[in-house]
N, C-alpha and C positions, 0 to 999 in steps of 0.2 A: 504494500500500500504506500503510495507516495506521501511525502511529508505534508502535513497540513499547512495552510498559510500561516505566516508569522503573525501572531496576535499582537494587538496593541496592549501595552501595560503601562502602569505608572512608572515613569523614569525614576530609578534608584529605590523603588519599593523593594521590600525583602521578605523572605520567608525561609523557613528551615524544615528539613526532614531529619529526624533523629531515629537511628536504629538502636534499639535498647535490648539489653540482655534480660532474659527471664531465668531466675535462679531458684533452685531447690534449696531452701534454708537448712536442710539436714546435712548436705555435703557440699553445697554451692556449685554443683554441676548445673549445666544448662537444663532447664525443665522444659519438656515438650508440651507447653501449656498455652500456646498461642490461640488454638481453637477455643479452649475454655474461657480464656480472658476476653477474646473478641465476642464470644457468645454472651457473656455477662454484660458487656457494654451494650449490646443490642437490646437485651432485656431491660436495662436501665433507661434506655431511650434518652440518654443525655447527649445532646447534639453540640455541646460546647466545643468538643475536641474531636479531631479526626485521627483515627488509628487504622492501620491496615496490616495485613500479614506480610511477612518477608519469606525468603526462599526456604528456610527451615523453621521448625516449630519452637525453637528456643529463643525466638526474637520477635519483636513487633516494631512497627515503624509509626512514629508520630509525625503528622503533617501540620505545621502551624498555619495560621491565617496569614494574610498579606499585611505587612506593617510598613508605614512610612518612616518610623523611627525605632531605634533599638530598644528603648525603655518600654514601649508597649509590647514588644516581643518578649522582653524579660518578664513582664507581668503575666503574659499568657503562659510562659514556661513554668513560672512559679505556681500558677493555678493548676496547670496540667500535672505537675509533680504531686500535689496533694490528692488530686482525683485518681491518678494512676496508682499511687502507693496504697490508697485505701482499697481499690478494687483488687490489686495484686494480693493484698493480705487476705481478702475473702477467698481467693483462689489458692491460698497456701504457698505463694511464691514471693520472691523479692525482685526488685528492679535495680539494674546497675548500668552505668555508663562505662566508658573505656573502649578502646579500639579492638581489642581481642579478649576472648575468654582464656585465662592463663592455663587452664587445664583441659579444655575441650579436645576430644579426639574426633576427627571428621567422620570416622567410620560409625560413630554412634548417632549421627544426625538423622532426622526424619524430615523429608520434604513436606512443606505445607501442601495440603491437597488442593492444588489449583493447576489448571492446564499449563500456564506459563512456567511454573516452577518445575513441574514434571518434565516439560519439554526441555528446559535447561539441563536437568539431570541427564536426560537421554543424549543431549548434544555434547555436553562438556564432561560427563562422567564424574570421576571423583573430585575434580576441580570445583564442581557445583557445591558439594558438601563442605569443602574447604573454604567456600565463599561465606561461611557463617562467621563473618567479621562485622564490625559495627562502626558505621561512619555517620558523619553529619554532612548533609548537602545544603549549601546556601544558595538560594535563588535571588538574583538581582534583576529587577525590571529594566528593560532596555528599550522597549517601544517598537523596534523594527529590526529586521534581519541584518542589514548592513551595519547598524550600530553594534549589534551583537558580535559580529566578526571583528570589527575594529577594537572593541573593548576587550575581547579575549586576547587579541594580539598584544594590546597595551599592558594588560595586567599579568600576562604569563611569566615574564621575568621575575615577578614577585611571588609566584606560587611556592617555590621552595622555602621562602621565608615564612609564609603562612603555615607550611608543614612544620617547620621548626618550632613555631610558636604553639602549635596545637597537639604535638605528638603525645600519645597516651596508649602505646601498645608494645611494651618491651618484652612481654612473655607470650609464647605460643607453645601449646602441647607440653606444658610442664617445664619449659626450658627458657632461661634468659637468653634471648636471641642476640643480645649485644646491640640491637637497634632501638633507637628511641621510638621509631614508628615502623613496626614490622608489618602492619596491616596492609599497606600499599603494595607490598611485595606479593601478597596473595592475589592481586589483580594482574600482575605482570604477565602470567602465562596466557591470559585471555587475549584473543585478537582485538585489535583496535583499542588498546589501552595506552596510557601515557599521555604525551602532549598531542593535542589536536593538530592536524596539518595546517600550515599557514595558508588558508584560502584567501584569494584576492577580495572576495565579497560574498554575500549571502547566496547569490545565484550559483557561484562555483561550489560552495558547500552543499547546496541543495542538489546539484547535479551529481556530486560524488555520492551522497547518501542514497539518493533515488536510484542511481545506477547499481549500487550494491544490492539494494532491495529487489530491483528488477531481475537481477541474476540469481536471486535466492540465497545470497551469502548472509544477509542480515534480514531480520523480520521487521525491525523498527529502529528508531534512534536509541532505544533502550539497550541495544546490543553494542553501542559504542561506550566504552568505559574510559573515555578521555578524562584527564584531570579537570578540565573545564569543557562543558559542551553546551551548545545552544539548545533551548527547549521552545520550539516555535509555538506549540500549543498553549504555553503559559506566557509567551512574550518575554522570556528571561534568558539569562545565562546561568548555568548551574555549576558551582564549585563543588567538586566531589573528593577533595583531598584531605578533609579533616577526619581524624579519629573522633568518635563520639566523645564529647567532653564528660568529665566526671560529674559536673553540676550544670544546672540550667543557666546559672549566671555566666559561667564561662562560655556556654553556647551563645548567649546573647552578646557577650563582649566580642567574640570572634565574628559574628554576623555583622555587628556594628563596624568592626574594623574593615571588613570586606566592603561594606557600603561606602565608607570613607575613601578607601583605595579606588573604588570605581568612580566616585565623584571626582577625585583628582585626575584620573586618567581620561575622563570625559572632557574636562575643561582645560587640561594642560597637555599639549601634544608632546609626546616623548620621542626621542630619536630612535632610529632602527638600531638594534644591538649589533655590535661589531663582530661578535663571535657567538656561536651556539654553545653557551655554557649551561644550558638548562639541565642536561643529564647529570653533569657533575654536581651542580648545586642541589638538585633533587636527591641524589644519593647521599650527599653530605648531610642534608636535613634529616633524612630518614635514619641515617646511621648515628649521628651525634646530637641531633636537636640543636639547641641554641649554641652549643659549643662547636658546632661544625663550621666549616670554612665556606663562605660565599664569595664567588668571584663576580665582580660587577660586570654585567654584560656590555656596558658602554665604555668602561675605562680599563678593565682588567685588574682593578684594585682588589686585593684579597683582605678580608676581615671576617670576624666571627659573625654568625647570624645575630647574636645579641647586640653587637655594635651596629649592624645594618638595621636592626629593628628599632633601636633608639633613634637613628637618623630618620627612618621612615616616619615614625610618630611625629617628629618635628615637622616634616614635610606635609603631613596630613592636618596639622593643627589649624591652618586657615579655613578648612572646610568643616571643622567640628562645630562651630557656632551655629551655622545655618541648619545643620542636621541634629542639633541638640546632643552632640556626642562627645563633649569635652570629658565627661566622666569615663567614657570608654577608653580614651587615650590615657587618662590618669590611672585607671585600673590595670591596663596592660603594662604601663610603665612601672607600676609597683611590682609586677611579677618579674620584670627584667632585672630589677636591682639585685635580688638574690641569685638570679640566673637559673632558677629551678623550674623545669618543665613539669607537666603532669607525669611524664614517664619517669623523671627523676624522683618524684614523690612516690610513685608506685614501687620503684626499686628500693627506696628507703624503707617503706613499710614492710617489704618482704625481708629485708635484712633485720629489721626490728623483731620480726616474728620467726627468725631463724629458718627462713626459706619456706615457711608454711603458706602455700598459695591459696589454700582455702580461707585462711585468715585475711589474705589480701582481698579476695572476692567479697568477703563479708564487709570489709572496710569500704570497698567500692560501692556496695549497696547502701552503706551508711552515708557515704558522700551524697548519693543521689537523693535519699529520703530526707536528709537534713538540709541539703542545698549548700553545704560547706565542706571544705577540705580541711580536716584537722589531722595533723601528723602526730604519731605517737612519740 
């Protein structure tokens, strides 16, 4: 089916999708409870929040409303947390954020009973079950297809820095991977992952996607796992690089940061990068987080992501007043001072509990339910 027309949307409006873990409080394994939880939501007929299934039964996805400002998104996430925590308790489960479940074994996963997910299982085999990872997708309204392509091109050099700021997945299958963000490497084996090709305009992107659909290689734009992809049916671009944050406030902060970055790139033309340093910077961000090395794509200068982030926050300050986002910059700047990412906090908790990953998962559930990260 050809792509739908690119819808008009409010410029720089935003929304998020959050993939959340469903945990069994007895041993903090992933609980195959998505059907029960979604059924309970239907029985309650509470339409304030939108939840949907994901590929396996140990997870659900929350879809926010559309927001012009980050603080209304934060308010919705806070209310959603209370609603979901209460319903999860009735189902005998707990909810947690984070990019990966530290102990899950892909062989134990069960597909959610829907044609799309069963089709993915048939197409991708074991990779589909290893796709039980947890990300946050941020949508930014762009208004038209050409603006979408221009904006993706402009913000792409900063994607590795966003990864470094948000990493929260150091453990997989009971092992410290040594990566601050291991989740994104679960996407690497899939076709059409990583950076989107540099299309000249929306028409070129549309021809590319429609051509692959016509040949039966992909079924829809959902089969493109690019770090940022256009979403014509929503009139947005979608950032897909974030690990699900440990708290709703962090999710709102990161969405607000993306909104500010997009505002700057819309109104300040950036030069064309001298070299393609994206693969290097992306790897460094996933491997080391804020301590990684970022090579400036325009000058070749090398500095840590923490230093680059501090500089970027200063560059975004002129746009923060109009978007009511000064607090976003202040909150992210506070996190830069100790230089501790969410992944660093996760590793610290595991060390405190002598390697007990179940205690880690209980702590992650506590972070979600309380809305705060408290280190032992």
